[in-house]
C-alpha positions as CSV (number, residue, x, y, z in Angstrom):
1,M,17.4,-7.3,-20.5
2,A,21.3,-8.2,-20.0
3,E,21.9,-11.3,-17.6
4,T,25.3,-11.4,-16.0
5,S,26.0,-14.3,-13.5
6,G,28.6,-15.3,-10.9
7,V,28.2,-12.2,-8.4
8,L,28.8,-14.6,-5.4
9,A,31.7,-16.4,-7.0
10,L,33.2,-12.9,-7.9
11,A,33.0,-11.8,-4.4
12,V,34.3,-15.0,-3.0
13,R,37.3,-14.7,-5.4
14,A,38.1,-11.2,-4.7
15,Y,37.7,-12.0,-1.1
16,L,40.1,-15.0,-1.0
17,D,42.4,-13.2,-3.2
18,G,42.5,-10.3,-0.6
19,G,41.1,-7.8,-3.3
20,A,38.9,-5.3,-2.7
21,L,35.1,-6.3,-3.2
22,T,34.5,-2.7,-4.6
23,G,34.5,-3.8,-8.3
24,M,31.5,-5.8,-8.1
25,R,28.8,-4.0,-10.3
26,E,26.3,-6.4,-11.6
27,L,23.8,-8.9,-10.3
28,V,21.3,-11.2,-12.3
29,M,17.9,-9.5,-12.4
30,V,15.0,-10.5,-14.4
31,T,13.2,-7.3,-14.7
32,E,13.3,-4.0,-16.3
33,G,14.3,-0.7,-14.4
34,P,15.9,-1.0,-11.1
35,G,15.9,-4.5,-10.0
36,Y,14.3,-5.6,-7.1
37,W,16.1,-7.8,-5.0
38,M,13.6,-10.5,-5.0
39,A,14.0,-10.7,-8.8
40,E,17.8,-11.5,-8.5
41,T,18.3,-15.1,-9.9
42,S,21.8,-16.3,-8.4
43,G,20.3,-16.4,-4.7
44,A,23.1,-14.4,-3.2
45,L,21.1,-11.1,-3.0
46,A,18.3,-12.8,-1.2
47,L,20.7,-14.2,1.4
48,A,22.7,-11.2,1.9
49,V,19.1,-9.1,2.2
50,R,17.8,-11.6,4.9
51,A,21.0,-11.4,6.8
52,Y,20.7,-7.8,6.7
53,L,16.9,-7.8,7.6
54,D,17.8,-10.2,10.8
55,G,20.0,-7.8,12.3
56,G,22.8,-9.8,12.8
57,A,26.6,-9.1,11.7
58,L,27.1,-9.2,7.8
59,T,30.2,-11.0,6.1
60,P,32.6,-8.9,3.8
61,I,30.8,-11.0,0.9
62,E,27.0,-10.0,2.0
63,I,28.3,-6.5,2.2
64,A,29.6,-6.4,-1.3
65,V,26.5,-7.9,-2.7
66,L,24.2,-5.5,-1.0
67,R,26.2,-2.6,-2.1
68,S,26.4,-3.9,-5.8
69,Y,22.4,-4.0,-5.5
70,F,22.3,-0.6,-4.0
71,E,24.4,0.9,-6.6
72,Q,22.3,-0.7,-9.5
73,W,19.1,0.4,-7.6
74,I,19.8,4.0,-7.0
75,A,21.4,4.3,-10.6
76,A,17.9,4.0,-12.1
77,P,16.8,7.3,-14.2
78,G,13.6,7.7,-12.5
79,F,15.3,8.8,-9.1
80,T,16.2,12.2,-9.2
81,G,17.1,14.9,-6.7
82,P,19.9,16.3,-4.2
83,E,19.0,13.0,-2.0
84,V,19.8,10.9,-4.8
85,A,22.6,12.3,-6.1
86,R,24.1,11.8,-2.3
87,L,22.8,8.2,-2.3
88,R,24.3,7.4,-5.8
89,A,27.6,9.1,-4.4
90,S,27.9,7.1,-1.4
91,A,26.7,3.7,-2.4
92,P,30.1,2.5,-3.6
93,Q,31.6,3.1,-0.3
94,L,29.3,1.2,1.6
95,N,31.8,-1.3,3.7
96,S,30.2,-2.1,7.0
97,R,26.6,-3.0,8.5
98,R,26.5,0.4,9.9
99,A,27.3,2.1,6.8
100,V,24.5,0.0,5.0
101,A,21.9,0.5,7.6
102,E,22.7,4.3,7.2
103,W,22.4,4.1,3.6
104,V,19.0,2.5,3.7
105,R,17.8,5.0,6.3
106,Q,18.8,7.9,4.3
107,A,17.1,6.1,1.1
108,A,13.8,5.5,3.0
109,E,13.9,9.3,4.2
110,A,14.1,10.3,0.5
111,G,11.1,8.2,-0.4
112,I,13.2,5.1,-1.9
113,D,12.7,1.6,-0.4
114,P,15.1,-0.7,-2.1
115,L,14.2,-3.5,0.3
């Protein structure tokens, strides 16, 4: 299990530099398989998930952290089928609260609950 640290620092740096936040791909997980958000060790993901679940506006950094999490989650080899292929293709494009909510809804309809 490889650990990569600094996801929040990377997001902040990219945001402050005016760069796209789409390059974020790795979160620090302490588990095998798709890393569940509660197992991420930096704390950035827990804050982003809580902000999403609370229903308020999401910052660009929170969206980037959620996007990165959903990308690694849906990339797990145990998920298969046409819905999974669509979720894998759409995860990198998540750029708003509305897009995140729609992705989570579609994942739930496919029987996949990343939250």
